[in-house]
C-alpha positions in Angstrom: 1.8 -9.7 204.5 1.1 -6.2 203.3 3.4 -3.5 204.5 1.9 -0.9 206.8 3.1 2.6 206.8 3.4 4.3 210.1 2.8 7.9 210.9 6.5 8.4 210.5 6.0 8.2 206.7 4.9 11.8 205.9 2.2 12.1 203.2 4.4 14.3 201.0 7.1 11.7 200.8 4.6 9.1 200.1 3.2 11.1 197.2 6.7 11.6 195.8 7.4 7.9 196.0 4.1 7.0 194.3 4.8 9.6 191.5 8.2 8.1 190.9 6.7 4.6 190.6 4.1 5.9 188.2 6.8 7.4 186.0 8.8 4.1 185.9 5.7 2.1 185.2 4.1 4.5 182.7 5.0 4.3 179.0 6.8 7.3 177.6 4.7 9.8 175.7 4.9 9.6 172.0 7.4 12.1 170.7 6.2 14.5 168.0 8.3 16.3 165.3 6.9 19.1 163.3 8.4 21.4 160.5 5.1 23.1 159.6 6.2 26.6 160.2 8.4 29.2 158.3 11.8 28.0 157.6 11.1 24.5 158.9 13.0 21.6 157.2 13.4 18.0 158.0 12.6 14.7 156.3 11.6 12.5 159.3 13.1 9.1 158.8 12.1 7.5 162.1 10.7 8.4 165.5 11.2 5.8 168.2 9.4 6.9 171.3 10.5 3.9 173.3 14.2 4.6 172.9 13.6 8.4 172.7 15.3 8.6 169.3 14.6 10.8 166.3 16.2 10.4 162.9 16.0 13.0 160.2 17.6 14.3 157.1 17.4 17.9 155.7 14.3 18.3 153.5 15.1 18.3 149.9 13.6 20.9 147.6 14.7 19.9 144.1 16.1 22.9 142.2 16.1 25.1 145.3 19.7 24.5 146.4 21.7 22.4 148.8 19.7 20.3 151.2 21.8 21.1 154.4 19.4 23.3 156.4 17.3 21.5 159.0 15.0 23.1 161.6 12.3 21.2 163.6 10.1 21.3 166.6 10.0 18.5 169.2 6.7 17.9 171.1 5.7 15.8 174.0 9.2 15.5 175.5 9.7 15.1 179.3 11.7 18.0 180.6 15.1 16.6 181.8 15.1 13.4 179.7 17.9 12.7 177.2 16.8 12.3 173.6 18.9 11.2 170.6 18.8 13.1 167.4 20.5 11.5 164.4 20.9 13.7 161.3 21.8 12.0 158.1 22.7 13.4 154.6 19.8 13.8 152.2 19.7 11.0 149.7 17.8 13.1 147.2 19.6 15.0 144.4 19.3 18.8 144.5 19.9 19.3 140.8 20.5 16.9 138.0 21.9 13.9 139.8 24.0 15.8 142.3 23.9 14.9 146.0 25.3 16.9 148.8 28.0 15.6 151.1 26.9 15.0 154.7 29.3 17.4 156.3 27.4 20.6 155.3 24.5 19.4 157.3 26.4 18.3 160.4 27.4 21.1 162.8 29.4 19.9 165.7 26.8 21.4 168.0 23.1 21.9 167.1 21.1 25.0 167.9 18.4 24.6 170.5 15.6 26.9 171.9 12.7 26.7 174.2 10.8 29.6 172.7 12.0 29.7 169.0 13.6 33.1 169.7 16.6 32.7 172.0 19.1 30.1 170.8 21.9 28.3 172.4 23.9 25.2 171.5 23.7 21.5 172.4 26.7 19.6 173.7 29.0 18.3 170.8 27.6 15.5 168.8 29.3 12.4 167.5 30.0 13.4 163.8 30.9 10.8 161.1 31.2 11.1 157.4 27.6 9.8 157.2 25.6 11.4 160.1 25.7 13.3 163.3 24.3 12.0 166.5 23.4 14.6 169.2 22.4 13.7 172.8 19.9 16.3 173.8 18.6 17.0 177.2 15.1 18.1 176.7 14.7 21.7 178.2 11.0 21.7 178.0 8.0 19.6 176.8 8.3 21.5 173.5 11.5 22.8 172.0 13.2 23.5 168.7 16.4 22.2 167.1 18.2 23.5 164.1 21.4 23.4 162.0 22.1 26.9 163.3 20.2 29.8 164.8 17.4 30.6 162.5 16.8 34.1 161.2 13.6 34.3 159.3 11.8 37.0 157.2 9.7 37.9 160.3 12.9 38.4 162.2 14.2 40.7 159.5 11.0 42.7 159.6 11.1 43.0 163.4 14.7 44.2 163.2 13.8 46.8 160.5 10.8 47.9 162.4 12.9 48.5 165.5 15.4 50.6 163.6 12.7 52.6 161.9 11.0 53.4 165.2 14.3 54.5 166.7 15.3 56.6 163.8 12.4 58.3 162.1 14.6 59.6 159.3 15.4 56.0 158.3 13.6 54.8 155.2 12.2 51.3 155.0 11.7 50.1 151.5 10.9 47.1 149.4 13.8 46.2 147.3 11.7 43.8 145.0 9.0 41.3 145.0 10.5 37.8 144.6 9.5 35.2 142.0 7.2 33.6 144.5 5.6 36.9 145.5 7.4 37.7 148.8 8.7 41.1 149.6 12.5 41.6 150.0 12.8 44.4 152.6 15.6 46.8 153.4 16.3 50.0 155.2 18.2 53.1 154.3 19.8 55.4 156.8 21.0 58.8 155.7 20.0 60.9 152.8 21.4 61.4 149.3 23.4 64.4 150.4 25.9 62.4 152.4 29.5 62.3 150.9 29.8 58.5 151.3 27.5 55.5 150.8 27.8 51.8 151.7 25.8 48.7 151.0 25.6 45.7 153.3 23.5 42.6 152.5 23.1 39.0 153.7 21.7 35.7 152.8 22.2 35.3 149.1 22.5 31.7 150.2 19.5 30.9 152.3 21.0 28.2 154.6 23.8 30.6 155.7 21.7 31.9 158.6 24.7 33.2 160.4 25.0 35.9 157.8 21.9 37.6 158.9 22.9 37.5 162.5 26.2 39.2 161.6 24.1 41.7 159.7 21.9 42.3 162.8 25.1 43.0 164.8 26.3 45.4 162.2 23.0 47.5 161.9 22.5 47.5 165.7 26.0 49.0 166.1 25.5 51.5 163.3 22.2 52.7 165.0 23.8 52.8 168.4 25.1 55.6 170.5 28.9 55.3 170.2 30.8 58.4 168.8 32.0 56.3 165.9 28.5 55.2 165.0 27.2 58.7 165.2 29.9 60.1 163.0 29.3 57.3 160.5 25.6 58.1 160.3 26.3 61.8 159.7 28.6 61.3 156.8 27.3 58.0 155.2 24.2 56.7 153.6 23.8 53.0 154.7 21.7 50.6 152.6 21.0 47.4 154.6 19.3 44.2 153.3 19.1 41.4 156.0 17.8 38.6 153.7 18.2 38.5 149.9 16.9 35.0 149.1 13.6 35.4 151.0 11.9 32.6 149.1 14.3 29.9 150.0 14.6 31.1 153.6 10.8 31.0 154.0 10.4 27.4 152.8 13.6 26.0 154.5 15.5 25.4 151.3 19.4 25.9 151.0 19.4 28.2 148.0 23.0 27.6 147.1 23.4 26.1 143.6 19.7 26.5 142.9 18.3 26.0 139.3 19.1 27.8 137.1 21.6 29.5 139.5 21.8 30.9 143.0 21.6 34.5 143.9 25.4 34.9 144.2 25.8 33.6 140.6 23.0 35.8 139.2 24.7 39.2 138.9 24.6 39.2 135.1 23.1 41.5 132.5 19.8 39.5 132.7 19.3 38.4 136.4 16.9 35.6 137.1 15.9 37.0 140.5 14.1 40.4 140.7 15.8 41.2 143.9 19.2 40.9 142.3 18.1 43.1 139.4 16.9 45.7 141.8 20.1 45.6 143.9 22.1 46.1 140.8 20.1 49.2 139.8 20.4 50.8 143.2 24.1 50.0 143.4 24.7 51.5 139.9 22.9 54.7 141.0 25.1 55.0 144.0 28.2 54.5 141.8 27.0 57.1 139.3 26.8 59.6 142.2 30.4 58.9 143.0 29.6 58.1 146.7 29.7 54.3 146.9 32.7 53.5 149.1 31.9 50.0 150.3 29.9 46.9 149.4 29.8 44.0 151.8 28.1 40.6 151.1 27.6 38.4 154.3 28.0 34.6 154.1 28.9 31.4 156.0 31.9 29.3 154.7 32.7 25.6 154.8 32.4 23.4 158.0 36.2 23.3 158.5 36.7 27.1 158.5 37.2 28.1 162.2 37.8 31.8 161.7 35.9 34.4 159.7 37.7 35.8 156.6 37.2 38.0 153.6 37.3 36.8 150.0 39.4 39.5 148.2 39.5 40.6 144.6 40.5 37.9 142.2 43.1 40.2 140.7 44.4 41.5 144.0 48.0 41.2 143.0 47.4 43.1 139.8 45.4 45.9 141.3 46.7 49.5 140.9 48.8 50.3 144.0 46.4 52.9 145.3 43.4 50.5 145.0 45.3 47.6 146.5 46.3 49.9 149.4 42.7 50.6 150.1 41.8 46.9 150.3 44.8 46.3 152.6 44.0 49.2 154.8 40.5 48.1 155.4 41.6 44.5 156.0 44.0 45.7 158.6 41.3 47.7 160.4 38.9 44.8 160.2 41.4 42.4 161.8 41.8 44.7 164.8 38.0 45.3 165.2 36.7 41.7 164.6 38.9 40.4 167.4 36.8 37.7 169.1 35.4 35.4 170.0 35.3 34.8 166.3 38.5 36.6 165.3 39.0 37.5 161.7 41.8 35.9 159.7 44.3 38.7 158.8 44.8 37.9 155.2 42.4 37.8 152.2 41.4 34.5 150.8 40.4 34.0 147.1 37.6 32.0 145.6 39.9 30.1 143.3 37.4 27.2 143.1 35.5 29.5 140.6 37.4 28.8 137.5 36.0 30.9 134.6 36.0 34.7 134.3 32.4 34.5 133.2 31.2 32.9 136.4 33.4 35.1 138.5 31.8 38.1 136.9 28.4 36.8 138.1 29.4 36.9 141.7 28.1 39.9 143.5 31.3 41.3 144.9 33.1 41.0 141.6 30.2 42.4 139.7 30.3 45.4 142.0 34.1 45.8 141.5 33.6 45.8 137.7 30.7 48.3 137.7 31.6 50.8 140.2 34.3 53.4 141.0 38.0 52.9 141.6 37.6 53.9 145.3 34.9 51.3 146.0 35.9 48.4 148.2 33.7 45.3 147.5 34.2 42.2 149.6 32.5 39.0 150.8 32.7 38.3 154.5 32.5 34.6 155.5 31.8 34.0 159.2 32.4 30.5 160.6 29.4 28.5 161.5 30.8 25.3 163.1 32.4 26.6 166.3 31.3 27.0 169.9 31.0 30.7 169.2 28.7 30.4 166.2 25.8 31.7 168.2 23.6 34.8 167.9 26.0 36.6 170.4 29.1 35.4 168.5 27.8 36.4 165.1 26.6 39.8 166.3 30.0 40.5 167.8 31.4 40.0 164.2 28.8 42.5 162.9 29.8 45.1 165.5 33.4 44.7 164.6 32.5 45.0 160.9 30.7 48.3 161.7 33.6 49.7 163.6 36.1 48.8 160.9 34.0 50.5 158.2 33.6 53.6 160.3 37.3 53.8 161.0 38.2 53.2 157.3 35.9 55.9 156.0 37.2 58.5 158.6 40.9 57.9 158.4 
């Protein structure tokens, strides 16, 4: 006999019950995955809409560096449902027959966004030596997942536009046009009559997106209203490049160990990349003026590095006492300014994995040391990417601390 509902069953409750039954009985919508946007990168291995599982590997761009960066959009999810994302190592060589270890592509937490602008982190995944498995609660019907918070050429342009609008005396410029025809943009704050000059750049390795977020934190502090920032702007010309390897960032390639070499091994007498050659010329001009006091190159390190650190000069122990004292003084100031949540390691590390003097000389910080003045401090800052604090806010805090340290160093 059919059940008869009495008037005690309110229409609203009946509708809710029928909706719940429809959801149970209805097949799940087919999940969609897209990377057809700037910086997008994923080789889609499998989509199982029944089990709500997506399997990918970073897209391989042979000759364009490490295949570790991934960045995708998920469509037709049901808000609140749990999806599984599995990320595997790319099986494709990135140069010759070389294949990249999986751990570079497997953050403990993935980056997630509902608008492709504001980024947070997922819960920790299950990471093995072969793959990472992330349980993702869908925050919306469409959302984005990535290796880390993306920072793309249009983000750089918006940042530079904001600075230029706030400071009419700031000069936007095109450093160079890349081999693929894209513009590398920068901004200069302060004129040629200032006693000091500094150069800060990021993303010689395209996959290291955290470097650009640190750069953003730095330039936002520099153009802020603190007395220290105001004093720095009065006495110092600041040259700022948020993305060097624009081509690789735009196509979602890793950049590091590209063919014939990556940007941070291209600082030779005959650079492959126009933007490196242009940076060299501008830096030499600053050095000839006697004003270049500091050069900072922003990177992300290995997956096991839990604290930011500076790579110091290869010959640190052999430096003249006064020059070594300058490096030590700046490091001490930076350690008190970059104090958390990503707190700076208080000692220099050294890139001893680079074995030959010839290759060392093609690294940007070392090239700057060899081609500038005795009082120029040239360093590489590596900011940890595989921590709960490796977020836009965490990275920007490092950048603010860097700005504070530079200001204190130049005015002590």
